[in-house]
C-alpha positions as CSV (number, residue, x, y, z in Angstrom):
1,V,352.3,154.8,141.8
2,S,352.7,151.3,140.5
3,L,350.8,148.1,140.9
4,G,352.3,144.7,139.8
5,F,351.3,141.1,140.0
6,A,353.5,138.0,139.9
7,D,353.3,134.5,141.4
8,G,350.2,135.4,143.4
9,I,351.7,138.5,145.0
10,L,350.2,141.9,144.4
11,S,352.8,144.6,144.8
12,V,351.9,148.2,145.5
13,A,354.4,151.1,145.4
14,L,353.3,154.6,146.5
15,P,355.5,157.7,146.7
16,A,357.8,157.5,149.8
17,S,356.8,161.1,150.5
18,H,353.2,160.0,151.0
19,A,354.2,157.1,153.3
20,A,356.3,159.5,155.4
21,R,353.2,161.7,156.0
22,G,350.8,158.8,156.9
23,I,348.5,157.0,154.6
24,T,345.0,155.6,155.0
25,G,343.3,153.6,152.3
26,T,342.3,150.4,150.6
27,I,343.4,148.1,147.9
28,R,340.6,146.4,145.9
29,L,340.8,143.5,143.5
30,Y,337.7,143.2,141.4
31,R,336.6,140.8,138.7
32,P,334.4,142.5,136.2
33,S,332.8,139.2,135.2
34,D,332.1,138.0,138.8
35,A,331.7,140.4,141.6
36,R,331.5,137.5,144.1
37,L,335.3,137.1,143.7
38,D,336.1,140.7,144.6
39,R,338.5,141.4,147.5
40,E,339.2,144.5,149.5
41,M,342.2,144.9,151.8
42,T,343.6,147.6,154.0
43,L,346.4,149.7,152.6
44,T,349.4,149.5,155.1
45,P,352.6,150.4,153.2
46,D,356.0,150.4,154.9
47,A,358.0,153.6,155.4
48,S,359.2,153.5,151.8
49,G,355.6,153.2,150.4
50,H,355.7,149.5,149.5
51,Q,353.3,146.8,150.3
52,A,353.1,143.2,149.1
53,L,349.9,141.1,149.4
54,D,349.5,137.4,148.9
55,V,346.3,137.1,146.9
56,R,346.5,133.4,146.1
57,P,344.5,131.5,145.0
58,I,343.3,133.8,142.3
59,R,341.3,132.7,139.3
60,P,342.7,133.3,135.8
61,G,341.2,136.1,133.7
62,L,340.8,139.8,133.7
63,W,340.9,141.6,137.1
64,K,341.2,145.2,138.0
65,A,343.4,146.4,140.9
66,A,342.5,149.7,142.4
67,V,344.3,151.6,145.2
68,Q,342.5,154.5,147.0
69,W,344.5,156.4,149.6
70,T,344.4,159.7,151.6
71,V,347.4,161.8,152.6
72,A,347.0,165.0,154.5
73,G,343.4,165.3,153.6
74,V,344.0,164.8,149.8
75,E,342.4,161.7,148.2
76,Y,344.2,159.7,145.5
77,F,343.1,156.8,143.3
78,H,345.0,154.5,140.8
79,E,343.6,151.6,138.9
80,V,345.1,149.1,136.4
81,P,343.8,146.0,134.6
82,V,345.6,142.8,135.5
83,V,345.3,139.6,133.3
84,I,346.0,136.4,135.3
85,S,347.0,133.3,133.3
86,G,347.0,129.8,134.6
87,G,346.4,129.0,138.3
88,P,343.3,127.5,140.0
89,R,339.9,127.5,138.2
């Protein structure tokens, strides 16, 4: 599993074997210093397990990106910190 952020796009890559079996889940961006800015989106990866989301405008600072998904009744979770520099204030 990988999560990446560049130019306002959040990229999610799940195992292709999971995508082939059907995935349900969510992607959550949350800001520890201001919960009012939190965002939650539906996880809808393509057949290879990839999804790209435009999350602009996003405020600079520390964010956490979390993906929760279920495949064949088994739940998975992955979270990473993301530091955004520049952009709108």
